[in-house]
N, C-alpha and C positions, 0 to 999 in steps of 0.2 A: 184224625180218626175217621171222620166222615168220608174223606177221600179214600182212605184205605178200605173201608167197608164197601164203597161203591165199586172199587177195582175188584175185590174178592167176589162180589155178587155177579160180576160180569165174567167170572170163570178164570181170572188170572191166577197163576201159581204164586207162591211166596217168592220164588226165585225171580220171576218176572217183575213182581212188585218191587223187590229190592233193586232190580236193574233200572226200573223207572225212577225210583227215588234217587238212585245214584246219578242218573242222567239229569234230573232236575237240580241236584246239588251242583253238578258240574256247570250247568247252564247259569245258575245263580252266581257261582264264583266268577265265571267268565264275564257276566254282565257287571257284577260289582267291581271286578278288577278293571274292566274297561272304563267304568264310571270314575273309579279312583284315579286311573291314569289321566283321564280328561281333566279332572279337577285338581290333580296334583296331591302331594302328600306334605305334611308338615315337616320342616327341618328337624333332624334328630337333636337330642340333648339329654342331659341328666334328668331323672325323674324328680319333679318338684314336690316339696312338702306343702301341706296346707298352710296358707298365709305366708310362711317363710320362703316358699319357693326353693331356690338353690343357694340362699344366703350363707348357709352353714359351710358351704364348700368354696366360698369366695373370700379373698383377703381384700376388704374394702379400702385398706390403706394402699394397696397396689392392685387395684382391680384389673388393670391391663395384663399383669403377669398371670393372674388366674385365668383370664379369658384366652391368653396365648396357650396355656397348658391344656385347656379344654378343646381348643382347635386341633391339637395333635390327636385327640381321642375321637372327636366327632366330625372332623373335616372342615371344609372351608365355609360351609353354611350351617349354622346350628342355633338351637334355641336355648336360651337361659332365662330363668324366671328370677327377676330381682324382686323378691317378695311376691306380691300379687301381680306384678307387671311382667308381661311377656316381651322379651327382646330377642330379635334375631341378629346374630353376630356374623359379620362377613370377614373372612381372613384370606390373605394371599393376594398377589397382584391380579391374577386372571379374574378372580371372582369380584374383587372391588372394581376393576375396570369394567367388567360386564354390567355391573349394577349402576355405577355412577357415570360412566361414559356412554355405553351402548343403550342403557335404560335410564338415561338421565332424568326424564320427566317423571317416570314411575317412582324413582327414589329421590324426588326433588324437594319434598317438604322438610322443614326443620321439626325435629322432635323437641318440644319445649318442656323441660322438666320444671317442677315447682320453683326451684331456686333461680332458674333463668327467666321464669315468668316474673319473679320478684325483681330481677335485674331490669327487665324490659317491658313488662305489662303488654306483651304482644306488639310492641312498637319498635322503632329503630330498624336495623338491617339484619343483623346476625341472627336474632331470635324472633323473627316474625315470619308470617306466611301470607299467601293470598295477595290481594291487591295492594296492601300496605307495603309488603316486601318488594313487589314488582316496581311500584312507583319510587320507593326510596332507593332501591338499587339502581334503577335507571337514572334518577336524578344525581346520585352520587357518582356514577361512572362518567356522566357527561360533564359534571362540574369539577370534580377532583382533578381531572386532567388539566384544567386551566390554572390550578393553584399549586402544582408541584408534583402531581402523579404522572404528568406527561414526562417524557424522557428528558428534555432539556431543563425544564423547571426543577425537577427533582434532583438532577445532577448538580445544579448550581447550589441548591440548598444543602445537599449532603457534603459537597466539597467545603463549603463555608463552615459547616458544623464540625467536620473532621479536624479542621485547624484548631477549633476551640477544644475539642477532645484531646488532641495531642498536647496542647498547653496544660490541660488538667492533669494528664499523666506525668508531664514533666515536673509538676509540683512535688511529686513523691521522691524525686531524685534517686531513682533506682531502688528505693526501699520497698518492702512488701506492703501491698494494699489490696483491698477488695475491689476488683474491677467492675462489679455489677452496678454500683451507684453512678460513677461517671458515665458509663456506657448508657445507662438508663436515661440520664440527663440529656445526652446527645440525641438518642433515638426519639425520646419524647418531644424534643424541640422540633424535629422534622414534622411530625404530625400536627403539633400545635401551630407551627407556622403555616401549614396547609389549611388548617381549620380556621384560625383566627387572623392570619395574615402577618404574624410577628412571632419571633422567638423570645424565650425568657432567659435572663441571665442565670448562670448556674448557682449563684448565691441566693436567688429568689426563693424564699421559704414556701411560697405558694406552689412552685414547681416541685419541690421536694415532697410536699404534702400530697399532691396529685399522684405522684409516682408511688409513694408509700401506700396510699389507699388502694390504688389499682393492683399492686402486687399482693397486698394483704387479702383482698377479695378473691383474686385468682387462686391463692393458696387455700383459703377457707372453702372455696367452691368445690375443691377436689377432696375435702376431708371426709373421713368415714361418717361423721355425724351428719353432715349435709347430705351425703348419699342416702342415709337412712331417712332423712327428712323428705327427700325426693320420692321415696317409696311409700312413706307413711306421713303425708302432710300434716295430719292431726298431731304429730309430735312437735310441731313448731314451738309451743310454749317451753319445751324442754331442751331445744337445740340452741345453744349459746351462739354458735357460729352463724346460724341463719339470722338471728336477731342482730348480730354485729354487722353482717353484710348489708341488711336493710338500713341500719343506722348510718353506716359509712356511705351508702348510696345517696341517702338524703343530704348528707353533708356535701357530697360531690355535686349534686344538682344545685345547691345553694351557691357553690363556687362558680358553676357554669352560668347561673343566673346573673351574677355580678359581672362576669366577663361579657355576656350577651348584652346586658344593659349598657355597658361601656361602649360596645360597638354601635348600639342603636343611636346613641347621642351624636355620633359622627357618620352615620350610614349615608352613603352616596349611591343611589340606585344606578348611576351611570358608571361607577367605578368600584365594584366589589373587591375587597381586599383578601377574602378567603372564602372557604366553603360556607361558614356561618353567615357571612354577608349575603351570599347567593340564596341561601335558604330563607333568610329574613325578607329579602326582596320578593321572592316567590310567594311567601306568606302574605305580604302586604297586597300583592296583586290579586291573589285569590280572595282576600277579604273585601277588597274594593269591587271585585267582579261579582261578589255574592255567591261564590262557589260553595255548594253544600257538601258537607262531610269531606272537606279537603284534608289530606294527610299532612299538609304543611302547617302544623301548629307547634306551639312552644314545647309541649311534652315530647313530641316526636323529634324535635331538634335536639333536646337534651339527651334522649336515649341514643340517637344516631351519633352524636359527638362522643358519648361515652363508649359506644361500640368501636368507633374509629380509634379512640385513644388507647383503649385496652388492647384491641387486636393489633394496633400498629406499634405498640411498645413492648409488650411482654415477650412475644415469640422472637422478635428480631434481636432484642437485648440478650435474651437467653442464648440464641445461636452464636452471637459474637463472643459472649463470655465462654461458651463451650469451645469456640475456635481458638481463643487465646490459651485456654487451659490445655487443649490438645497440642498446641505448639510447644508449650513448656514440657509436656509429657513426652513428646516425640521430637527432640531437638534435631534429629537428622532430617525430618520432614520440614521443620522450620528452616534449616539450612538451604534446602532446595527451593523453597518459596522465596527466600531473600536473594538467593543467587539469581533466580529468574527475574525478580523485580529489578535488581541492580543492572542486569544485563540488558533488559528490554527498555526500561524507562529511566534508569539512573536516578537522579535527584529531582526529576520533573514531577509535578503534581499528578498522581494517578487520576485518570479520567475513564469514563465508561468505555470509550473506544479502545482502551488498552486491553480489555478483557479477552478479546480474540487472540491477542499475542501473548497472553499469560495463561496458557492451558493448564499448567501444573497448579498455579494459584487458584484458578477457577475450580479445578478438580478437588482441591483441599476444602474449599468452601462447600461444594456439593456433598462431599463425603462427611463433613461435619453435620450437615442437615440430615443426611441419611442415618448416620449412626446415633445421633442424639435423639432423633424421633421426638421432637418437642411436644407434639400432640399425639400421644400413642394410639388413642382410638378415635381420633378426629372429633368433630362435633356431630352428635347424633342426628340422624335423618329419620324420616317417616314416609312410608309408602303412600302415594296418592290414589292408588287403586289396587285391586288384586293383581299380582304379578308372579310369573313363574321364573325361577332362577335356579339353574343347575338341577332341574328336575323336581324342585320343591315349589309348593304354593305358599306365597307370603301374602296374607290378607291385607286389604286396605287399612291404613291407619296403624300398621305395625311399627314399633320402634326399631330402628336399625342402628347398630353400633359397628362402624367400619374400623377394623383393627389396622390402622395405618402402619403400626409397628411391624406387622407381619408382611406388609407390602415392601417396606423399606429394608426388611431383613429376610426377604423371601429366598430360601435356599436355592430355588430354581432360577433366580434372576441375578444373584450376587455371588461372586466366587468365594469370598470370605465374609459372610453376612454379619458376623459379630465382632469383626476386627476392623480397626481404622485403617483403611486402605484406599488412598487416592487413586490407585490404579483402576478402580472400578469405573472411573470416568475418563480413562485414557486408552488409546489404541497402541499398537506396537510401535508406531512412529512418534508416540508422545503427544498426539493431538487429542484435544478434548472431544468426547463423544457423549451425546445425549442418551439417556436411558428412559424407556417408557415407564419403568417401574419406580421412577423417582417421583413420588407424590407427596411431598411434605405439606403442600398447600391444598391437599385433597384434590377433587376432580369433579367434572360435570358442572351443572348450572349453579351449584353452591360452592364452587371453587373460591378460594380466598380473594376478596375484592382488591386487596393491596399487594398481590403477588409481584407485580412489576416493580413497585416501589421497594418492597422488601429485598428483592434480588439485587437491585442497584445499591441499596444501603449496605448489604452484606459485602458486596465486592469492593465498593469505594472505601468503607471504613476499615475493612480487613487489610486491603492493600496499603492504605495510608499508614496504618499503625505498624504493620510489619516492615515498611520502608524505613521507619524512624527508630523503632524499638526492637530489642531482643528480649523475649519473654522467658523467664527462668523461675524455678521454684525458689521459695525463700531460703536464706542461708541455713544450712543444716538439714534441709529437706531434699531428698533425692527425687529423680523423675518417677521412680517406682512407687514412691510414697504418695504421689498425687492421686487422689481418689476420683474415679469416674462414676461413682454411684450417684444417680440423680436424686435430687430433692423433689419429692412427689407432691404435686398439687393438682390443679386442673391441667397444668403443663409440667413438663419435666425440665427443671432447671439444674444447673450444677450445684452440688452441695457447697455450703459456705467454704471459701478458700481464699488464700492470698497469693499474689504473684509479684514478681519484680519486673518492672518495665525499664530495662537499661538502654540508654541512648546508644545507638550504634555510631561508631567513629567513621 
């Protein structure tokens, strides 16, 4: 009002005054628009309710499905409020690649939810950040290679274990059985031999208990009640699954302690038998040297071993079980795999070198990983600084959910994204082709530590099993009756089912 009075006293007409005011408004909008463009704007998303956020529109039993639906409405970068927690979701190959590959450092921290803090206490590899993560990952990469994650070492272990797995399948004499347990035993033994330097007999109850605890925890970690606990930690006294996870974890550490104490009794600093030995030797050196705040302590060893076992068992086991189920579901594809194996290697033991000469078999394995999308929204990340992505500003410390399912089924990258089609990885000449949008192990500096080992396990176990057995549905069950609906937990496993493994003549 004071400004208007001053203008009128100076003899300006009402029309001129309105013109001046309009000009000021335009200048303000231009300035504010410029500032907004510089700072960026928040990603779009559904309007949240107080406290509840967008929970009422999410199916917490199948959160990834709800997020996929929202991506169709709000685009490849959008905001969802899980209760009071703001999360930015990334969808589609180009967006996830831009964030995790081109902006790897900016999207490089792990978002550690309450349940995974319960799992790891900020220690280990998978759910830690900062200096602990850097030192543990660097140590793991340099040492695991020596005990079986290097090409030759892992190949020998997997070939040996595949023979035990074939013997286990033979015991069922072509009758229906659940493939998940024997496959879990074999895959677990690979990581256990790398960590402890020795495998376990399949009849060992300790091995069965370790597998059951790991599988149970992975399933409970993805349950709706635990997701609510992650949003409202004060609910912990009422969340049975959270208490059960903590109880199971304590039991797991007691078992690890027994195994580590056994190693300590015969530890030879000049001849480490596995990853655990190398860790213990480094721990002793740091203690003798008086290193302050060394990350090489017993709790970190337990959490790291737990990370390696869980990550090295669940997803690979699930992928192999999916592959066998898909072979029974699509016998014509199984025919092509077995024809190629018979023609190229005959009755010889499959080895890693065979992969390049088995393009169709390799394509089937990759297509299984793509369609199954074992980890549908990856492991959540967190931004390390303010970052611009696709025209939006994402603030430092924001939780990031990468929808890997939308990468592996991106309609712009895959011809038939929702159909099992090994042709996705073959050219017109039948040669195997790599696809940039194939990201089952995620990408960037948080890419899966065991990717190389997992890839070799999948090829050698799958080729060895298909060389010996024909997989079919149980008697009285048709291929069409085999259900491909996943069983939802933190990962997507096949629903409980049985198959017949019939020895080929």
